[in-house]
N, C-alpha and C positions, 0 to 999 in steps of 0.2 A: 325247596323250589326243584323242580323241573324243568329241563331246557324245552320243551315240548310250546308248539305254538296252543293257547289259548284257542278256544274252539265250545266243550263243559267241561264243567269241574260239578262237583258231587255237593250235597249237603249233608256229614256226618251222622247228624243227631237231632232226637225231637221230632214232631210230627212230620216234620217233612225228612226226615232220612230218607237217603240215600235220590234226591230228588237231583233234577241237572239242571243246572244253568246252562244258560249260555251266551258264551261269553264271546263279547266283537272283537276282533285284530285289530287292536290303535299298537299305536308306537308306544312303547313303556309302560301297556298295563301289566301287570305283576300279581294277578292272583294269590294269595296266602294260599301255602302253600298246605294241603289237608291236614298231615300231622300236627302242622304248627298250629292252624285253627283246633284240630284236637285237642291238643295240647291246653291250649288257649279255656277251651271251654269247659274244659274238667277243672282247672284254675277257677273259674266263673260259674260250678254250679251251684254253691251256695248262694248267689247272689242275681242269677240273671232272670227268674221268675218272677215277672213284674217291673222291671228293672226300664226307665227314660234313658235310651240311649243314642248319640250321636254319632254315625258312621261318616265320618271328617276324610274328605277325598278318598272317597267311596270306592271307584274305580268299578272293580263287579259285582261290587253290595252283597260278597259272601258272607264278609264277616254279620252286616248287620243282617243279613236275611238269615244266616245260622239261630243270632240272638232271639230274630225274632219263632224260630222253628222250635226253640228250646224257652218261650214264655216269658221274653221282655214282653213290656206291656206296650212299646211302640218305638219305631228306630225314625228319624229320622237322616237322608240320606242326603248327600252332596257331593256334589260330584261336577267340575268344570268340562270337559268335554262331554257338547251336547248327543252324541254317538251311546257313548257309555252310560250316561246319567238312561238315555232312552232304552237302554240294555234294562235295564234295574229297574226301571217299570213292567218294561215287558214282563221280565221272569216275575215280576211281581203280582202281577194279574195272569198270567199263565197256572201260576201256583196255586191262584184266591187267598194272597197271602191279606194277611188283618192289621191295620198298624202301621203300613210303610208310609214315608211320605217321601220323596225325590226334590232335592230342589238342583236346578242347573246354574252354577255358581261355583264359582271362584272363592276357595273355604278362605282367604283371608278378608277376603270381602264382607263373604260372608257373618262371617266374627264381627265385623264391625256393625251390627242391625240387633235387636233387642232381642236381650239374650232371655235365656232362659234356663234354668238350671238341669244339668241333668248327668243322672249315676252313675252310667258306665260312655268312656270314650273311645274311639277304635280310630288313633292316629296311625296312618299308615301312607303318609306323600309319597308323591313321588320322587324316588333316590334321585332322579339326578338334579330336585330344582330343593334341595336342601333347606325343606322349609319347616322342621324339627321346631327347631326353636323361638323364630315368629309367631308358628301358630301354639307352643306349649305359654306362651306367655298370653296373649291374647284369651285363650282358651281363662288361664286361670285368676286375670288380672279385670277381666268384659264381663262374672255373674254366668258362667255358662257351667261350671260345674258346683253342683252339691257339694254339700260341705266334708261327707266322710265317699267322694265319686271315687270308681277305677280309673283307669287311665289305663289300652292299650299300645304299645308304642312297639313299631314295628322299622326298621332300620338297618343300612349295612352292617355287617359284621364287626368292624375297626372303627365303626365312624364314634366321633366323637360326639357328645349330644348335650347344649346346657338345656336341661331342664329346670322348672322352678324347683327351688327346697324344699317347698310343701310337698311333693313329689314323694313318697316315699316308695324304693324301689320293695315289691313283695316276692315275685317271681320273675323266672327269665332264662331263655335258653336258646341255643344257636344252634341252626338247621341250615348247612349249606354254607354260606356267603352273607344269612340272612340273621341278624337278632333281635331276638323277641322279649317285647318282656310287659314284666303283668304292674301297675305302682299301685298305690294309695293314695290318696289327698291327705294329707293330715288338717287336721283341726286347725285354725289359728289362732281359739285362747288359749291360753296356758295356763 
């Protein structure tokens, strides 16, 4: 993570490689660092093509747009802040990206709706709100995850997260004060 104010960030790979995303200057908006996104999408290379993704607490939308750039079939962006959600819509339109849908909604409220199972979920809520556990529980119990879904979780480096037992840690790393981890949902069948 850098200390510089948001303004523009770039897409790391795929067909939109080096495209810039406009980032509104909003309190608490914390774009995922480029090197973290690069590492994450290297991990996801075997599974990103054709994936149906959910970018929960989308913020800048960088994770979901990076997924679309690398061949994801579609991304549902969910962002509570109307200005941030509009910035995601504007970036999708400016870059002529297909497959992205943006909902201006609170993530917990959104997950109360009719579920659609996703193969890849980006879970990067605002650090100050401590939403990892309730969001993870709703994802797991609400029918939002495909049987062998991948779940990316970004959190403060020293945070103790209570994630579902069905989420097996696949890979993780640390960048500054941020911990980033990729989990795989294990089958419920024994």
